[in-house]
N, C-alpha and C positions, 0 to 999 in steps of 0.2 A: 380451490383453484390457485395455482401459483401465479403471482403477478409477473408480468414481463419486466425485464430490466431495460426496456427501451422506452423512449418517449416518442410519440408521433410515429410509432412503428419504425424507428430508426435504430440501427445497431448502437450499442453502448460505445464502441470504439469511435464511431462517427460523432457521437455526442461529446465525447471527451476531446476529440480534435477540435470541435466547434468551441468548446469552453476555452481551450488553450488559445485559439485565434481571437476570441472575444476579449480575453485579458489584454492582449496587444501591448504588453510591457514586460518588465523583468519577471513578473510572476508567471506569465505564459511561457516564457523561455525556460524558467526554472521547472515548471510542471512538465513541460515537454522533455527536458533533460532527464528528470527523475523517472518519467514514464519509459524512456528509452533504456535507462539502466535496469529497470524492473524487467523489461522484455528481454534484455541481454542476459540477465541473471536466470530468468525462467522463461524459456521460449514457449512453454505450455500454459503460461498465465492466461487467465480469463479476465477480460475487462467487463465491468458491470457499471450500471448507472443507477444509483439507489438514493433513497432519502431525499427526494425532490431535487436532484441535481448534484450528487456527490460521486466523483469517479472512485471506483473500487477495483482493486486487483485481487483476484482470488486464485487459489490452487488448493483443492481439498479443504476449502474454508477460506475465510478472508485473510489476506496477507496484510494489506494496508489500504487506507483511504487517502485521497489527495484533495485537500481543501485549500482554497485561496481566500486570503483576507487582504485588507488594505495594505498591511505592513509585513505580511509573511505568506509563505506557502507552508502548510502543515501536512506532514505525512504521519498518520496515526496507525500504528501497528496494533491490530486487535489483541494479540497475545504477546505484546512486547515485553511485559514484565517477566515472561518465562524465557526470554531470549538472552543469550550472552551478548554483551556489547562492550568488548574490550577496548575499543577506541573512543567510546563515549559519544556516539552520534546522538543518542537519545538526550534531548535537552528540555523536554516538556512532558507534562502529564506523568511526572516521576513518582507521585504519591499514590497512584491507583494500584489496585491489586491485579489488573489484567493488562490495560493498555499502556503504551509508551509512545511518545511522538518525537518527531524531528521538526523543529521550527526553523525554516530557512528564510532569512531576511535578505534584502537587496544587497548584493555584493558578497554574500557568503559562498564559500566553496565547500562542497560535500565530498569527502573521500569516497570515490567511486568504488574502490575495492571493498572498503568496509561496508558500504551500503549494500553492495551485491551479496556480501557475506550475511548480512541481516536478512535479505530476501531468501537466500538459501536456507538459513536456519528456520525462518517462518514456514517455508514450504515443508521442511523436514518435520517440524512440530505438527503441522496440520496433517501431514500424511501418516505420522505415527499414531494419531488418534483414530485413524480409519482401520488400522490393522487389528484383527481379532486377537484377543488376549490368548496366550498360550495356556492350555489346560495343564494342570499339575495333578500328579497322582496323589490320591488320598490314602 
């Protein structure tokens, strides 16, 4: 049986909004801003609540997660190592084979256009994995 992505039978989007409100400082503002950019980049994005309280944005697979720590907001792209990042937004988890992350500290500005381009690229990569392989003649 598939586990629900809600807690207390509440939609994930509501739980993410609650988390943002609970942060009540620059981290909440930053997470809200990045959430808005994700939704602008992909209006069909699905918000999920996983791993005991982590906001997750998906489209044909996980795009990224949004974690908050004392000194940063971390957006981890599940397949970030496979994405082109010409502006160098990825600044964390650079040694892994799959993930890449963007750590945002207080006062940091993220290039909205470059971030949206990463969202588009992640969705395209996820969607490409769903397409059946073309048959070749033998």
